[in-house]
N, C-alpha and C positions, 0 to 999 in steps of 0.2 A: 150614577147608580143609586136609585132611591125607592122606597116603598111608602106607599100611602097607608099607616097604619090604621087609619081612621076608617078606610073602605072596609077593612074584615075585624073591627072591632068585637063583633059577637063571636066570631070564630076563635079570637084571641082569648076572650074571656072563656069561653068554653074549655079551651084544651091548654093554656099556658098555667102552670103551677110553680110553687116555689119549688127550687131544689133544696132537698134537707142539708146538703154539705154547706150549700152557700148560705142558708138561713143561719145555720149553728155558728159559722164563723161571723156573719155579721153581729149577732146577737152577742158573741165573746168579745167582737172588738169594741163594739159601739159601748159595751158595759153602761147604758142607761138604765134608768129606774122610773119610778113614777114623777120625780120632780124635774125629769128632764125633757127636753123637745128633740125631734126626730124629723129629718126631712128625706123625702125620698125624690131624685132628681129624675124625671123620665118616668113616672110610677105608672103609667100604663092604666090598667083596671085595679092596681094598688094591692095586688096579693101579699107582695113583701111588707109594706105598710102596715097593712091589717094585721099580720102576723107579728109583726115586731111589737107594734104597740099593744096588742092583745096579750103577749107575752109578758112585757115589761111594765105595764100601766103608764107608760111615757105618752106625752101628748105628741101627734103626728101631723105634719103637713106633707101632701102629696102636690108635685107640680108637672104637669104634662102640656104640650103644645096640643094636643087632640082633643077636641070637645066631644067627640064620638066616644075616645077611650075613658075621659073622664065621666061621662054618662054612664058607661057599664060599671065603672068603679063605684059610682054613687049606688047602684043597684046592689053591691056586696053587702050583708049584714055584717055590722063591727060591734056595735053597741061600745064604741072607744070616742076618746077627743081626738077626732082626726079630722082634718080641713083640706080640701081639695081645691087647688088652685091653676088657673090656665097660665102656663108660662115655659120658659124654655131654661135650658142648662145654660145659655148663655145670658139670660134676663130673668132671674128669678126673683119673683115679687115678695120677698121676705126680706124684713129690716136688718141692718148689720147687727153682726154679734149675736145674733138670737137664736143660735142652733147648737145643740151639743153634739150630735151626731148626723153626719149627713151621707148620703151613699147614692150610688145608681148601679143597677144591674141590668147588663145587656142592653146599654144604652149609649155608650161613649162613641160607638162606629157610626151613628147618625148625627153627631154633635158637628157642626157645621166649622166652629171656630174653638180649639180646645184650649188655648190660651186664655179667651175669654170665659170659658167653662171653668176654669181653675180657678181663675182670677175670681169670679161669682161665689164659688164654693168656699173660698178662703173668707169672701168677705162677710158671708152669710154666718160663718162659724163664730162661736163664742171662742176666747181664748183658752188654749187647751182642749178646744174641740176636735173632734176626729171625723176623717172623711174616707169612704171605701168605694172603689170602684170594681166591679166584677165584670171582666172582660173576657176577651179569647185572645191566647196568644197564638203564635203560627202553630207551636206543640200542639196546643189544643185543637185547634182547626184540623190538623193533619191525622189525629187520633181519636176524635169521638166517633161514636157509633150509635145511630145509624146514616147520621148525614153524611160522614165520609165514606163510609163502608157501601152505603146502599144508593147515595146519590153524590158521586164524586165530581160531579160537575159544580157542587157547591164550594170545593176548596177554593179553586180559582177566585168564585165571587166573594169568597169571605176574605181572602188575603187580600183582595182590593180593597175592602171596606175597613177592615179593623186596623187601627193605629198600632204600630209596634209599642209593647209594653214600654220599650226603653225611652221611645218618645212621649210617653203621658207622664213617667216618672220625671222627665226634664222639665215637663210644663209643671208639674207639681212644685219642685224644688225652685222654679224661676219665680213663681209667685209668692214664696216662702213658707211653705210646707216642709216639715222636717221628721225625722222618725220614720222614714219611708220604708216599707217592704213590701214584697210580693210574695204571695202564699198561693202554692196550686190546691184547687178543690176538686177531687175527682169523686163520682159517684157511680159506681156500678149496680145495674139493676136488671131485672127480667122484665123485658118489654113484651106485652099481649096484646094492647091495643094500639093499633096504628091510625087511628082517626085523626090525631092531629098532623100526622104527615099525609093522609088522603086529602084533608082540607088544606093544607099548606099553611099552618097556623105558625111554622118558623118563616121568617121574612125570608131566609136564602133561598127557601123552595119557590118564593114567587118571582126569583131574579134567574132561575134556569128555563129552559124552554119547556113546552107541554110534554115535548117527547122524552126529555130527560126525567122530567117528573114521571111519566107514565112507566119508564123503564126502573126506575127506582122502586116504584109501587109494586111492579111485578115480582122485582127482587124480594122486597119484603114478604110479600104474600107466599112466594114459594118457602121463603125460609121459616115463616110462622107456620106454615102447615106441618113442619117438622117439631115445632115447640117453642118455647119463648125465646126472643132474639135477647142476647146479652149486650145491653146497651151500656154505653160509657157516656156519662155526662161529665166535662172537663170546663173546669173554669180557672182565670188568673186573677186573684183578688190583691188590689194594691192598696194598702193602707198607709193613711199619713195622719200627722199632727199638726194643728197650728200650734205656735208657740204661746205659751203662756204670757210672755214677755217679749215684745218685738227684738229678735236677734239673738234670742236666748233659745237652745234647744230644749226639748223633753223628751222623757222616754215612755215609751208606750206601755 
């Protein structure tokens, strides 16, 4: 079950934005400044990377396997120290121990080798470096709106795609990460523009049938005719650190 993200990179760029609560938590946990380096793994159109380095003054690298996504990312004005590279979570084209903060947002479910991903993230981080994975837990998938409420067929699709949070934590522990925590990130907002759902900018909408998508859009349009839809965006953010000295634990 896969999606060719590059085939709709223009739609992705038009509709996908940073989620405020996720961005706030990444900024808090990353704790980077002008002298630090940031890496976004699976950066897509680089919305988060651009926001983080614009806010902090850090230098940033973005890695993504899709040439089309990278081309769209290059079009975004940034005026910051940002480098985009073609690569994957399993093969990051970055030197050892060269990154202070690495993260990935809504990407881990398309990674083919989670152990290799964890190993690569550990390799590129400097001692004491921080790593964050923003993903969807089963609870997130079953409780977000409008994907669950208006397109219920996406629930089964997403539960098959997303690895359990516990499995991700186990992989991080296995490669040497320490001080691992899992934090919920929820944002409730008033949805008035349903263009991204109509154009299936969320990849899960591309994995359900056209008929199921049409039914969901009919539900959304009927609800929107009554007023804004109260949407619920949910993520789980896994945070971990690379020890300063091998075998020694550190505090977040």
